[in-house]
VEXDREN-2710 file (C-alpha; in Angstrom, 1 decimal):
% VEXDREN-2710
k/r/px/py/pz
1/MET/18.5/9.1/12.7
2/ASP/18.2/5.7/14.4
3/ASP/15.2/3.3/14.0
4/HIS/14.0/3.7/17.6
5/LYS/14.0/0.0/18.5
6/ASP/13.4/0.9/22.2
7/ASP/10.2/2.8/21.4
8/ILE/8.5/-0.5/20.3
9/ASN/8.9/-1.9/23.8
10/LYS/8.2/1.5/25.5
11/PRO/5.4/3.2/23.6
12/MET/5.4/7.0/23.8
13/GLU/2.4/8.9/25.2
14/THR/1.3/10.4/21.9
15/ALA/-1.3/13.2/22.1
16/PHE/-4.7/12.0/20.9
17/ASP/-4.8/14.4/17.9
18/ARG/-1.2/13.8/16.8
19/PRO/0.4/11.0/14.8
20/PRO/3.0/8.9/16.6
21/LYS/6.6/9.9/16.2
22/TRP/7.6/6.5/14.7
23/ALA/5.1/7.1/11.8
24/GLN/6.8/10.4/11.0
25/GLU/10.1/8.6/10.8
26/ALA/8.8/5.6/8.9
27/ILE/10.2/4.3/5.7
28/TRP/7.4/2.1/4.5
29/TYR/7.5/-1.2/2.7
30/GLN/4.2/-2.7/1.5
31/ILE/3.9/-6.4/1.3
32/LEU/1.3/-8.5/-0.5
33/VAL/2.0/-11.8/1.2
34/GLU/0.6/-14.1/-1.5
35/ARG/3.1/-12.7/-4.0
36/PHE/6.1/-12.0/-1.7
37/ARG/7.8/-15.4/-1.2
38/ASN/6.8/-19.0/-0.8
39/GLY/8.6/-20.1/2.4
40/ASN/6.5/-23.1/3.3
41/LEU/5.5/-25.6/0.6
42/SER/3.2/-27.5/3.0
43/ASN/0.6/-24.7/3.3
44/ASP/0.1/-23.9/-0.4
45/PRO/-3.4/-22.9/-1.4
46/SER/-5.8/-25.5/-2.8
47/PRO/-9.2/-25.4/-4.5
48/SER/-10.8/-25.8/-1.1
49/THR/-9.0/-22.8/0.5
50/CYS/-9.9/-20.7/-2.6
51/GLN/-13.5/-21.8/-2.8
52/ASN/-16.0/-19.2/-3.7
53/ALA/-13.4/-16.5/-4.1
54/LEU/-14.7/-15.6/-7.6
55/ILE/-17.8/-15.7/-9.7
56/ASP/-15.9/-18.0/-12.1
57/PRO/-15.4/-21.5/-10.5
58/LEU/-11.9/-23.0/-10.5
59/PRO/-11.4/-25.7/-13.2
60/SER/-10.9/-29.3/-12.1
61/ASP/-7.3/-29.3/-13.3
62/TRP/-6.4/-26.1/-11.4
63/GLU/-2.8/-26.1/-10.2
64/LEU/-0.6/-23.8/-8.1
65/MET/1.4/-21.5/-10.4
66/GLU/5.1/-21.8/-10.9
67/TRP/6.7/-18.8/-9.2
68/GLY/8.9/-18.0/-12.2
69/ALA/6.4/-18.6/-15.0
70/ASN/5.8/-16.1/-17.8
71/TRP/3.2/-13.7/-16.4
72/TYR/1.2/-13.1/-19.5
73/GLN/1.3/-16.8/-20.7
74/GLN/-1.8/-18.7/-19.8
75/THR/-1.2/-22.2/-18.5
76/PRO/-3.1/-25.2/-19.9
77/TRP/-5.6/-25.2/-17.1
78/GLU/-6.2/-21.5/-17.8
79/GLN/-6.6/-22.0/-21.5
80/GLY/-9.0/-24.8/-20.9
81/THR/-11.5/-22.4/-19.2
82/GLY/-12.0/-20.5/-22.5
83/LEU/-11.7/-17.3/-20.5
84/ASP/-9.2/-14.5/-21.2
85/PHE/-6.1/-13.7/-19.2
86/TYR/-7.8/-11.0/-17.1
87/ARG/-10.4/-13.5/-15.9
88/THR/-8.1/-16.4/-15.2
89/VAL/-5.3/-14.4/-13.6
90/GLN/-7.6/-13.9/-10.6
91/MET/-7.7/-17.7/-10.1
92/ARG/-3.9/-17.9/-9.8
93/ARG/-2.1/-18.6/-6.5
94/TYR/1.6/-18.7/-6.1
95/GLY/1.9/-19.7/-2.5
96/GLY/3.5/-16.7/-0.8
97/ASP/3.2/-17.0/3.0
98/LEU/4.4/-15.6/6.3
99/ASP/7.4/-18.0/6.4
100/GLY/8.5/-16.2/3.2
101/VAL/8.4/-12.9/5.0
102/ILE/10.3/-14.3/8.0
103/ASP/13.0/-15.7/5.6
104/LYS/13.5/-12.2/4.1
105/ILE/13.7/-10.1/7.3
106/PRO/17.5/-9.8/6.7
107/TYR/16.7/-8.5/3.1
108/LEU/14.3/-5.9/4.5
109/LYS/16.9/-4.9/7.1
110/SER/19.5/-4.5/4.4
111/LEU/17.2/-2.4/2.3
112/GLY/16.8/0.0/5.3
113/VAL/13.0/0.1/5.8
114/ASN/11.6/0.4/9.3
115/ALA/7.8/0.0/8.9
116/LEU/5.9/-2.7/7.1
117/TYR/2.4/-2.3/5.7
118/PHE/0.7/-5.6/5.0
119/ASN/-2.2/-6.0/2.6
120/PRO/-4.9/-7.9/4.3
121/ILE/-3.8/-11.2/5.7
122/ASN/-7.1/-12.1/7.5
123/ASP/-8.6/-15.4/6.6
124/ALA/-10.1/-15.1/3.1
125/PRO/-10.3/-17.1/-0.1
126/SER/-9.0/-14.5/-2.6
127/LEU/-5.4/-13.6/-3.4
128/HIS/-5.9/-10.0/-2.1
129/LYS/-8.0/-11.0/1.0
130/TYR/-10.2/-7.9/1.1
131/ASP/-13.0/-10.6/1.1
132/ALA/-12.7/-11.7/4.7
133/ARG/-14.0/-15.0/6.0
134/HIS/-12.8/-14.1/9.5
135/TYR/-11.3/-10.8/10.7
136/HIS/-10.0/-12.4/13.9
137/HIS/-7.9/-15.1/12.2
138/ILE/-5.0/-15.1/9.8
139/ASP/-5.5/-16.9/6.5
140/VAL/-5.2/-20.7/6.8
141/THR/-2.6/-20.8/4.0
142/PHE/-0.2/-18.7/6.0
143/GLY/0.1/-21.1/8.9
144/ASP/1.4/-24.7/9.5
145/ASP/-1.8/-26.7/9.7
146/ILE/-4.6/-25.8/7.3
147/VAL/-6.9/-28.7/8.4
148/GLY/-6.3/-28.1/12.1
149/ASP/-6.8/-24.3/11.8
150/ILE/-10.1/-24.8/10.0
151/ALA/-11.2/-27.2/12.8
152/LEU/-10.2/-24.7/15.5
153/MET/-12.2/-21.9/13.8
154/ALA/-15.2/-24.1/13.5
155/SER/-15.2/-24.8/17.2
156/GLU/-15.7/-21.1/18.1
157/ASP/-18.7/-18.8/18.5
158/HIS/-17.3/-16.2/16.2
159/ASN/-19.2/-13.4/17.9
160/ASP/-17.9/-14.3/21.3
161/PRO/-14.2/-13.3/21.8
162/SER/-14.0/-15.6/24.9
163/THR/-14.2/-18.6/22.6
164/TRP/-11.6/-17.4/20.1
165/THR/-8.6/-19.7/19.7
166/TRP/-5.2/-19.1/18.3
167/THR/-4.6/-21.0/15.1
168/SER/-1.2/-21.9/13.7
169/ALA/-1.5/-19.1/11.2
170/ASP/-2.3/-16.6/14.0
171/LYS/0.7/-17.8/16.0
172/LYS/2.9/-17.5/12.9
173/PHE/1.9/-13.9/12.4
174/LEU/2.5/-13.1/16.1
175/LYS/5.9/-14.7/15.8
176/LEU/6.6/-12.5/12.7
177/VAL/5.5/-9.3/14.6
178/ASP/7.9/-10.2/17.4
179/LEU/10.8/-10.8/15.0
180/LEU/10.1/-7.5/13.2
181/HIS/9.9/-5.6/16.4
182/GLN/13.2/-7.0/17.5
183/GLU/14.6/-5.5/14.3
184/GLY/13.0/-2.1/15.0
185/MET/10.3/-2.5/12.3
186/ARG/6.7/-1.4/12.9
187/VAL/3.8/-3.5/11.6
188/VAL/0.6/-2.1/10.1
189/LEU/-2.3/-4.3/9.0
190/ASP/-4.8/-3.5/6.3
191/PHE/-8.5/-4.0/7.1
192/SER/-11.7/-3.1/5.4
193/TRP/-14.5/-2.3/7.8
194/ASN/-16.8/-1.3/4.9
195/HIS/-17.5/-4.8/3.7
196/THR/-16.7/-8.5/4.2
197/GLY/-16.5/-11.4/1.8
198/ASN/-19.6/-13.5/1.1
199/ASN/-17.8/-16.3/2.9
200/PHE/-17.7/-14.3/6.1
201/TRP/-19.1/-16.3/9.0
202/ALA/-22.0/-13.8/9.8
203/PHE/-23.0/-13.5/6.1
204/LYS/-23.1/-17.3/5.8
205/ASP/-25.4/-17.4/8.8
206/VAL/-27.7/-14.9/7.0
207/GLU/-27.7/-17.1/3.9
208/ALA/-28.6/-20.1/5.9
209/ASN/-31.2/-18.7/8.3
210/LEU/-32.5/-15.7/6.4
211/GLU/-34.8/-13.6/8.6
212/GLN/-34.1/-15.8/11.6
213/SER/-30.4/-15.0/11.5
214/LEU/-29.0/-13.1/14.4
215/TYR/-26.8/-11.3/11.9
216/LYS/-29.4/-10.1/9.4
217/ASP/-29.0/-6.5/10.4
218/TRP/-25.2/-6.6/9.9
219/TYR/-25.7/-6.2/6.2
220/ILE/-28.0/-4.2/3.9
221/THR/-30.5/-7.0/3.4
222/LYS/-34.0/-7.3/1.9
223/PHE/-36.1/-10.4/2.3
224/ARG/-39.0/-11.3/0.1
225/ASN/-41.4/-14.2/-0.3
226/ASP/-41.5/-15.9/-3.7
227/PRO/-45.2/-16.5/-4.3
228/LYS/-44.5/-19.4/-6.7
229/THR/-42.4/-21.5/-4.4
230/GLY/-43.2/-20.0/-1.0
231/GLU/-39.5/-19.7/-0.4
232/THR/-37.9/-16.6/1.2
233/LYS/-35.3/-15.0/-0.9
234/PHE/-32.9/-12.3/0.2
235/ASP/-31.0/-9.5/-1.6
236/TYR/-28.1/-7.5/-0.3
237/GLU/-25.9/-4.7/-1.4
238/GLY/-22.4/-5.5/-2.5
239/TRP/-19.7/-2.8/-2.4
240/TYR/-19.9/-1.1/-5.8
241/GLY/-22.3/-3.9/-6.8
242/ILE/-19.8/-6.7/-6.3
243/SER/-21.7/-9.7/-5.0
244/ASN/-18.6/-11.2/-3.4
245/LEU/-18.2/-8.2/-1.2
246/PRO/-21.4/-7.6/0.8
247/GLU/-21.4/-4.2/2.4
248/LEU/-21.8/-3.8/6.2
249/LYS/-24.8/-1.8/7.3
250/LYS/-24.4/1.9/8.1
251/ILE/-26.8/3.7/10.5
252/ASP/-27.8/7.2/11.6
253/SER/-26.9/8.5/8.1
254/GLU/-28.8/10.2/5.3
255/GLY/-26.7/8.3/2.8
256/LYS/-23.2/8.6/1.5
257/ILE/-22.1/10.6/-1.5
258/ALA/-19.3/8.8/-3.4
259/GLY/-15.9/10.5/-2.9
260/HIS/-17.0/12.7/0.0
261/PRO/-17.1/12.4/3.8
262/TYR/-20.5/11.8/5.4
263/GLU/-21.8/11.5/8.9
264/GLY/-23.3/8.3/10.5
265/ASN/-22.1/5.1/12.1
266/ILE/-21.9/1.4/11.7
267/ASN/-24.4/-1.1/13.1
268/THR/-23.7/-1.4/16.9
269/GLU/-23.1/-5.1/16.9
270/VAL/-20.8/-4.9/13.9
271/LYS/-18.9/-2.1/15.6
272/LYS/-18.4/-4.2/18.8
273/HIS/-17.1/-7.1/16.7
274/ILE/-14.6/-4.7/14.9
275/PHE/-13.5/-3.4/18.3
276/ASP/-13.0/-6.9/19.6
277/VAL/-11.0/-7.8/16.5
278/SER/-8.8/-4.7/16.8
279/ARG/-8.1/-5.3/20.5
280/ARG/-7.1/-8.9/19.7
281/TRP/-4.4/-7.8/17.2
282/MET/-3.3/-4.8/19.3
283/ASP/-2.9/-6.7/22.6
284/PRO/-2.8/-10.4/21.7
285/ASN/-1.9/-11.5/25.2
286/GLY/-4.6/-9.4/26.8
287/ASN/-2.1/-8.2/29.4
288/GLY/-1.2/-4.7/28.1
289/ASP/2.1/-5.8/26.5
290/LEU/1.6/-3.8/23.3
291/SER/5.0/-4.8/22.0
292/LYS/3.4/-8.2/21.0
293/GLY/0.7/-6.6/18.8
294/ILE/0.4/-4.5/15.7
295/ASP/1.4/-0.8/15.6
296/GLY/-1.3/0.6/13.3
297/MET/-3.9/0.0/10.6
298/ARG/-4.4/1.0/7.0
299/LEU/-8.2/1.5/6.5
300/ASP/-9.5/0.4/3.1
301/VAL/-12.1/2.5/1.1
302/ALA/-12.3/4.9/4.1
303/GLU/-14.7/7.4/2.6
304/HIS/-17.4/4.7/2.3
305/VAL/-17.5/4.4/6.1
306/PRO/-19.2/7.2/8.1
307/LEU/-17.2/9.7/10.1
308/GLY/-19.0/8.9/13.3
309/PHE/-17.6/5.4/13.2
310/TRP/-14.1/6.6/12.5
311/ARG/-14.2/9.0/15.4
312/ASP/-15.3/6.2/17.7
313/PHE/-12.7/3.9/16.3
314/ARG/-9.9/6.4/16.9
315/LYS/-11.0/6.8/20.5
316/PHE/-11.1/3.1/21.0
317/VAL/-7.7/2.2/19.5
318/ARG/-6.0/5.2/21.2
319/SER/-7.5/4.1/24.5
320/ILE/-5.5/0.9/24.2
321/ASN/-2.3/2.3/22.6
322/SER/-1.7/6.1/22.3
323/ASP/1.1/5.3/19.8
324/PHE/-1.2/3.6/17.4
325/TYR/-1.2/4.8/13.8
326/LEU/-4.2/5.1/11.5
327/VAL/-3.9/5.8/7.8
328/GLY/-6.9/6.0/5.4
329/GLU/-7.3/5.2/1.8
330/ASN/-9.0/8.4/0.5
331/TRP/-8.5/8.5/-3.2
332/TRP/-11.0/9.8/-5.8
333/THR/-13.8/12.3/-5.6
334/GLU/-14.2/12.1/-9.3
335/TRP/-12.1/9.6/-11.2
336/PRO/-9.8/10.1/-13.1
337/ASP/-9.5/13.9/-12.6
338/VAL/-10.4/14.9/-9.1
339/LEU/-8.6/13.5/-6.0
340/MET/-10.2/13.8/-2.6
341/ASP/-9.3/16.6/-0.2
342/PRO/-7.7/14.7/2.7
343/MET/-8.5/17.4/5.3
344/PRO/-11.8/16.1/6.6
345/TRP/-10.0/12.9/7.7
346/VAL/-6.8/14.5/9.1
347/GLN/-8.1/17.0/11.7
348/GLY/-6.9/14.9/14.6
349/ASP/-10.1/13.1/15.3
350/VAL/-10.1/10.5/12.5
351/PHE/-6.8/9.4/10.9
352/ASP/-3.2/10.4/11.4
353/ALA/-2.6/10.5/7.7
354/VAL/-3.9/9.3/4.3
355/MET/-2.2/7.4/1.5
356/HIS/-0.8/10.5/-0.2
357/TYR/-1.9/10.1/-3.8
358/GLN/-2.4/13.8/-3.9
359/TRP/1.3/14.4/-3.6
360/PHE/2.2/11.6/-6.1
361/LYS/-0.1/12.8/-8.9
362/VAL/1.6/16.2/-8.9
363/ALA/5.1/14.7/-8.6
364/ARG/4.5/12.3/-11.5
365/GLY/3.2/15.1/-13.6
366/TYR/6.5/16.9/-13.2
367/PHE/9.1/14.2/-13.1
368/ALA/7.6/11.7/-15.6
369/GLN/6.1/14.4/-17.9
370/PRO/3.1/12.3/-19.0
371/ASN/0.1/13.6/-21.0
372/ASP/-1.1/15.4/-17.8
373/ARG/2.4/16.9/-17.4
374/ILE/3.0/20.1/-15.5
375/ASP/5.9/22.5/-15.6
376/LEU/8.0/23.8/-12.7
377/VAL/5.7/26.7/-11.8
378/ALA/2.7/24.4/-11.8
379/PHE/4.5/21.9/-9.6
380/ARG/5.5/24.4/-7.0
381/THR/2.1/25.9/-6.9
382/ALA/0.4/22.5/-6.6
383/ILE/2.7/21.3/-3.9
384/ASP/2.3/24.5/-1.9
385/SER/-1.5/24.2/-2.1
386/ILE/-1.4/20.7/-0.8
387/TYR/1.1/21.2/2.1
388/ASP/-0.1/24.6/3.2
389/LYS/-3.3/23.0/4.5
390/TYR/-1.6/20.5/6.8
391/GLU/-0.3/20.9/10.3
392/PRO/3.5/20.0/10.2
393/HIS/3.0/16.8/12.1
394/THR/0.3/15.7/9.7
395/ALA/2.4/16.4/6.6
396/GLN/5.3/14.5/8.1
397/ALA/3.1/11.4/8.8
398/MET/1.6/11.2/5.3
399/MET/2.3/7.9/3.5
400/ASN/4.0/9.2/0.4
401/LEU/3.4/6.3/-2.0
402/ALA/4.3/6.1/-5.7
403/SER/2.7/2.7/-6.5
404/SER/0.8/-0.1/-4.8
405/HIS/-1.4/-3.1/-5.4
406/ASP/-3.9/-0.6/-6.8
407/SER/-1.8/1.2/-9.4
408/PRO/1.0/0.6/-11.9
409/ARG/4.5/-0.1/-10.7
410/LEU/6.7/3.0/-10.6
411/LEU/8.9/2.2/-13.6
412/THR/5.9/1.3/-15.7
413/SER/4.1/4.4/-14.6
414/PHE/7.0/6.6/-15.7
415/PHE/7.5/4.7/-19.0
416/ASN/3.9/5.5/-20.1
417/VAL/2.4/8.9/-20.9
418/ASN/-1.2/8.1/-19.8
419/LYS/-3.0/10.4/-17.4
420/TYR/-2.5/9.2/-13.8
421/LYS/-4.4/6.0/-13.1
422/PHE/-6.3/6.1/-16.4
423/HIS/-6.1/3.5/-19.2
424/CYS/-3.0/2.0/-17.6
425/LYS/-2.9/-1.7/-18.7
426/PRO/-3.1/-3.5/-22.0
427/GLN/-6.7/-4.5/-21.5
428/GLU/-7.6/-0.7/-21.6
429/ASP/-4.9/0.5/-24.0
430/PRO/-3.2/-1.9/-26.4
431/GLN/-0.3/0.5/-26.7
432/TYR/0.3/0.6/-22.9
433/ARG/4.0/-0.4/-22.5
434/THR/4.8/-3.3/-20.1
435/ASN/8.3/-4.1/-21.4
436/GLN/11.5/-2.8/-20.0
437/PRO/11.9/1.0/-20.2
438/GLY/14.8/2.8/-21.8
439/GLU/17.5/4.8/-20.1
440/ILE/15.6/8.1/-19.8
441/THR/12.8/6.5/-17.9
442/TYR/15.3/5.1/-15.4
443/HIS/16.8/8.6/-15.0
444/LYS/13.4/10.2/-14.5
445/THR/12.4/7.5/-12.0
446/LYS/15.5/7.9/-9.9
447/LEU/15.2/11.7/-9.9
448/PHE/11.7/11.2/-8.6
449/LEU/12.9/8.8/-5.9
450/LEU/15.5/11.4/-4.8
451/HIS/12.5/13.8/-4.4
452/GLN/10.4/11.3/-2.6
453/PHE/13.1/10.5/0.0
454/THR/14.1/14.2/0.6
455/PHE/10.6/15.7/0.8
456/ILE/8.0/16.0/3.6
457/GLY/6.1/12.8/4.3
458/ALA/7.0/9.2/5.0
459/PRO/8.3/7.5/1.8
460/HIS/6.7/4.3/0.8
461/ILE/7.9/1.3/-1.4
462/TRP/5.6/-1.2/-3.0
463/ASN/7.3/-4.6/-2.7
464/GLY/9.3/-5.3/-5.8
465/ASP/9.8/-1.7/-7.0
466/GLU/13.2/-1.8/-5.4
467/MET/13.9/-4.9/-7.5
468/GLY/13.2/-3.0/-10.7
469/MET/10.0/-4.9/-11.3
470/ARG/7.7/-3.7/-14.1
471/GLY/3.9/-4.0/-14.1
472/ALA/0.8/-2.3/-15.4
473/ASP/-2.3/-1.6/-13.2
474/ASP/-4.1/-4.4/-11.2
475/PRO/-3.5/-7.3/-11.7
476/ASP/-0.2/-6.8/-13.5
477/ASN/1.2/-5.0/-10.5
478/ARG/0.8/-8.2/-8.4
479/LYS/3.4/-10.4/-10.1
480/PRO/5.4/-12.7/-7.8
481/LEU/8.6/-11.0/-6.6
482/ILE/11.7/-11.6/-8.7
483/TRP/14.1/-13.0/-6.0
484/GLU/17.7/-13.6/-7.1
485/ASP/17.5/-17.3/-6.3
486/ILE/14.5/-18.0/-8.5
487/THR/14.9/-18.6/-12.2
488/PHE/12.2/-16.8/-14.3
489/GLU/11.0/-17.6/-17.8
490/PRO/11.4/-14.8/-20.3
491/GLU/8.3/-12.5/-20.3
492/THR/6.3/-11.9/-23.4
493/GLN/3.7/-9.3/-24.1
494/SER/0.0/-9.4/-23.2
495/ALA/-2.4/-10.8/-25.7
496/ASN/-4.1/-7.4/-25.6
497/SER/-0.9/-5.5/-26.6
498/ASP/-0.4/-4.2/-30.1
499/TYR/3.4/-4.9/-30.0
500/LYS/5.7/-7.8/-29.2
501/TYR/8.6/-8.4/-26.9
502/GLN/10.5/-11.2/-25.2
503/GLU/12.7/-10.1/-22.2
504/SER/14.5/-11.7/-19.4
505/VAL/13.2/-11.1/-15.8
506/ALA/15.8/-10.6/-13.1
507/PHE/16.5/-8.7/-9.9
508/ASP/17.9/-5.3/-10.7
509/LYS/20.9/-4.8/-8.4
510/ASP/21.4/-1.2/-9.5
511/MET/17.9/-0.2/-8.7
512/PHE/18.1/-1.9/-5.3
513/GLY/21.4/-0.1/-4.6
514/PHE/19.8/3.3/-5.5
515/TYR/16.9/2.6/-3.0
516/GLN/19.5/1.8/-0.3
517/ALA/21.3/5.0/-1.1
518/VAL/18.2/7.3/-0.9
519/ILE/17.1/5.5/2.3
520/THR/20.5/6.1/3.8
521/LEU/20.3/9.8/2.8
522/ARG/16.8/10.1/4.3
523/LYS/18.0/8.7/7.6
524/SER/21.1/10.9/7.7
525/SER/19.4/14.0/9.1
526/PRO/16.2/14.9/11.0
527/ALA/15.8/17.8/8.6
528/PHE/14.5/15.4/5.9
529/THR/11.8/14.1/8.4
530/TYR/10.9/17.0/10.6
531/GLY/12.3/20.0/8.7
532/HIS/10.5/22.6/6.6
533/TYR/10.9/23.1/2.8
534/ALA/11.3/26.2/0.7
535/PHE/11.5/26.4/-3.0
536/VAL/14.5/28.1/-4.6
537/ASN/14.4/29.8/-8.0
538/LEU/17.7/28.8/-9.6
539/ASP/16.7/28.6/-13.2
540/GLU/13.0/28.8/-13.7
541/ASP/13.3/29.3/-17.5
542/HIS/15.0/25.9/-17.8
543/ASN/12.7/23.9/-15.5
544/VAL/15.3/23.3/-12.8
545/LEU/13.6/22.3/-9.5
546/ALA/15.4/23.2/-6.3
547/TYR/14.3/23.4/-2.7
548/TYR/15.8/23.6/0.8
549/ARG/15.0/21.1/3.5
550/TYR/16.0/22.6/6.9
551/ASP/15.5/22.6/10.6
552/ALA/17.1/24.5/13.4
553/ASN/20.4/22.6/13.0
554/GLU/20.9/21.7/9.4
555/ARG/20.0/22.9/5.9
556/PHE/20.2/21.0/2.6
557/LEU/19.7/22.2/-1.0
558/ILE/18.3/19.6/-3.3
559/ILE/18.5/20.3/-7.1
560/PHE/17.0/18.4/-10.1
561/ASN/17.8/18.9/-13.7
562/ASN/14.8/17.1/-15.1
563/ASN/15.7/18.0/-18.7
564/SER/17.1/16.3/-21.7
565/THR/19.8/19.0/-22.0
566/VAL/22.8/20.2/-19.9
567/THR/21.7/23.2/-17.8
568/THR/24.0/25.8/-16.3
569/PHE/23.0/28.3/-13.6
570/ASP/24.4/30.1/-10.6
571/LEU/24.1/28.8/-7.0
572/PRO/23.1/31.1/-4.2
573/LEU/25.7/33.6/-2.9
574/ASP/26.8/31.3/-0.1
575/TYR/27.8/28.6/-2.6
576/ASN/31.3/28.2/-1.0
577/LYS/29.6/26.9/2.1
578/PHE/27.9/24.0/0.3
579/GLN/29.2/20.4/0.9
580/LEU/28.2/17.7/-1.6
581/VAL/26.4/14.8/0.2
582/PHE/24.6/13.0/-2.7
583/GLN/24.7/13.1/-6.5
584/TYR/23.1/11.3/-9.3
585/ASN/24.1/11.0/-13.0
586/GLY/26.9/13.6/-12.8
587/ASP/30.3/14.4/-11.3
588/PHE/29.9/17.3/-8.9
589/ALA/33.1/16.9/-6.9
590/ALA/34.0/20.5/-7.4
591/ILE/31.2/22.9/-6.4
592/SER/31.7/26.4/-7.8
593/ARG/29.4/29.4/-8.1
594/THR/28.3/28.4/-11.6
595/LEU/27.1/24.9/-11.7
596/GLU/26.7/22.8/-14.8
597/MET/24.3/19.9/-14.5
598/PRO/24.1/17.1/-17.0
599/ASP/20.7/16.1/-18.4
600/TYR/18.6/14.2/-15.9
601/SER/20.9/14.7/-12.9
602/GLY/20.4/15.5/-9.3
603/LEU/22.4/16.4/-6.2
604/VAL/22.0/17.2/-2.6
605/LEU/24.2/19.9/-1.0
606/LYS/24.6/20.5/2.7
607/CYS/24.9/24.1/3.8
608/GLU/27.8/24.4/6.3
END
């Protein structure tokens, strides 16, 4: 299957209620730019660009972090604050930027990915950038002229698109989009339409002008007069009570219920601004040349935004580009046990897909065998219950992610036995393991990856997992990437951990090669993208997972011995028609009726 480079310049006419074809064929790679690579030392963050990002002020001796520094070791300036690691780590900046991404396009190409999902890169003071200062500009530390970009932004009427300029950071991003499109890679940006940062231009106007502000109704605000001073004070609602993230005002709603869809909309003026911002990044030249703009959006905390807005949003973006992809973050109904049902958001009128935590929780339960482990029967039952609800095109477009900026890295997730997304960093569990796993964890992880890249849904890689990186939950999953040309100090344990270690940190060529191999396998046949699946009962008593992936032209049998013992069983009657196309942790050169699989091994057979 090719990467459809031509489709980028010639968008398909995708039906309104269907995902674009390219999203069904996507192999996702997620990038957190600040931690990806520092390609331009002249635009590094400074105290001024990070101002007001946190409740804790930056110390006067704050410095940019060394890329290869020991992650859990506090620097002198961090120690001087008197705050613990999990407070000061949020103050860190490493200087990753868009030039770093441009430098590594050949690396991404060699890995084999064809769709990039960027965590927010809108102008914002934090490392994660969900606290936007401006939606319509790229962060000033990602361009070539911080001072000049700030001056350009200050010259605008931010609510009037006719006055918007293109900063050096904006131009750098558009250059990156063009370069990625030339390589056949799609570009998806992450936005939060639920809240801004408290440095957002409209919120700053409300702070300054209070009830006289033109933007007072953009937020959930309350004004009151202080009888002692005669001054007007104002209160506002922050997302989940976080004061740095003021929530945008919802209308025509009886109120949201956490973890569930709800009807309503967003303030009309706010919605217009969001639409103007979206048009800017979709069609930056304003001439209908969609090849110069982004190809989709990942929508943050999607259940906090009313369905009425999402329906209008889909109509708007699809009126510009019928090939535009929308994927929602729809995670917990009741943490840590009940995941959301994606169905209200994937009926064809809201999103094309969701980040598919629902699939991963089940797959981790079987392949990693954690405390919330499941056996083969439970795995098959749970997978069927998930996929039976979806239309085939929806299932194929799901973003099948194993880890991200919001969850532990894949290797660390498989090394630990905690329930999914529960007590998964040393701060929460002193026994949570952050050191290098043993051999069995690597075997289980690779078997899982073989499943991820041979099953229905678009496989996703969190940047660095392919390098063999380790990391607990946020913020430990956001370490700077371990490039081969950078020397890293040995890593030691967290101060919260009840154990000690000192280990080298280096790029894992073997893990990278395995990702390349399963990506190549994924691309080798449309059956892995568009085909059906059917479970096969080869050896249920011994927990051997097997399933067919097939379409009208090809059929593959994928088998996993996810056990610590050798397992022997009979293949189906047409075994002599099987051709070996992939194997892991075994030598299956000779395929016979009775197959002996070593512990923690897997293989893919093509049915002739």
